[in-house]
Structures are given as structure tokens and as C-alpha cells.
N, C-alpha and C positions, 0 to 999 in steps of 0.2 A: 705405430709410435705414438705415446698416449702426449698430449699437451696440452695446455689451458693458460690462460691471462686472468686472473684474479687480482679483484681490487678490495683492499684490505683499508683500516683503521690505521691511526699512527701506532695502535696498541697493538695489531694483528688482527682484531674481529675482522671476519669474511664479510666483506659489502656485497658481491657479487663475484659472479664465476662464469667466464667464456671458455667452450672448446669447439672444437670442429663440427661439421654435419654428421647424425647421424648416423649411419649404416643403412641405406634404401631410404632414404627420407625424402629422395623427389620419384617414389613412388609410392607416394601417400595420396589419398584423396583433401581436397583442400581444407575440410576440418581438422581433419589432424593436423597437418603442416600449421595449422591457425594455433594450434597447442602450444607448439614450440618455435617462434616462429625467428629465432637470431637473435642478434648476428651471431657470424660462425667463423671460426679462426678459421684461416686458409690452412689448408696440408700440403702441400707442395712446396718446393724447394723456392725461393727467390726472397726478395725486398717487399714486405707489405705494411700495410697502413692499417692499424684498427681504433676506430673513435667511438670511445666510451660518452653514453648522454647521461653521465655523471647520475647516475640515479638508482636505487637500493634495487632488488630484485620487486616486479611488479605482483597482482594479485592471480592469482592460481584461474586459471582460466576454463572456464567450462565448453565442453564438447559440443559442436553447435551453435553456442554465442555468437552471434554476428553485431550486436548492439554496443558492446561497452567499447570497441577499440583501443583507442589512447589512453580511455580510463583505467585502464589495465594496468598502466606506466604507474612505476615505483616514486616513492619520494624523490628529491633530490637530494642530493647531501649538501651539508653543511661547509660553507668555509673552513678549510683546517687543512692538519695538516696529513698525509696516508701514503701507501704503499702499492704499487704495484707488483705482483711476481708473474713474470713468465716462464712457465715449467714446458722444455722439449725433453722427453725423455727422461734420461738422468740429471737434466742440466737443468740449474736453475739460477736465473736473472731476476734480482728486486733492485727496486730505485724510489727511494721515497719524492713525493710530488707535494706542491701543494696549490689547494683549489682558494684562490682569493673571490671575495666578492665584488663586482662589478663598478669601478670606481662612481659610476654614476647613476646609482642608486644610493639613495640617500639615507635607508631606514637603520636602525640602531642595530648594534650587533645580537642585542638579547633574541632580536623576533627571529634570528634564523637558526634558533635552537627547533630541534625536532620536535613537535606536539604531538607528534603520530606513535611516540616510541613510550612504552610503558614502565 
């Protein structure tokens, strides 16, 4: 059964998508595992929790590179409205949510515009 959890902009543009652990992943070597570290969606029945780090997809990893670590992490999303879409087989559930700025942060809103986009 195919399933995924996708996070999208309010306009429906894909930000990031997560799926189950690939078949045979546990048999891979450490370098190969580092190429796709997860997180993975559980495939067994039951109640589950998934925590998204509010980041876009990160940089493409290079096989054998052990120096970049978290530097390969993608940029954080800016405050605004987003969609979460859970697909399990033919069933699709979608909900809107909003990312808000931490009220303790006093930066003006224009600072949050993504400077990495073209």
C-alpha cells in the first residue's frame, strides 16, 4: 500500500514529502543509509505521530561525505498558511495549518522572506 505525507504551500506547491522506509534499507551500508536518512512514515496499523522540522528539502547528499552533517538541511519555511496531505492507498486526507512567528522574536516580517529563492 503506497502512502505519503506531503507538506505544501497554500497554493499547492510541494515543499517536502515523506514516505515509508525503502525496502532493504536496513541491509545497506552506513554510507548508503546516510544518503536517505529519513524520517520515515510507519507502515504498521495504529496511532502514530510525525514531527516535521518545518524545513524544505535539503541539499543533495554526496555518497561518502561525512563532513556536512546538518549543513545539508534545507531552509525553514516562512510564517504563513500551508497544507498537509496524508495519502494512504486511495484515501487522501488534507488539512490547512498556519506557521506563525515566535512571539518572542522581534524581527520585522520582511526579514522572513526567503532569500534563497530565484
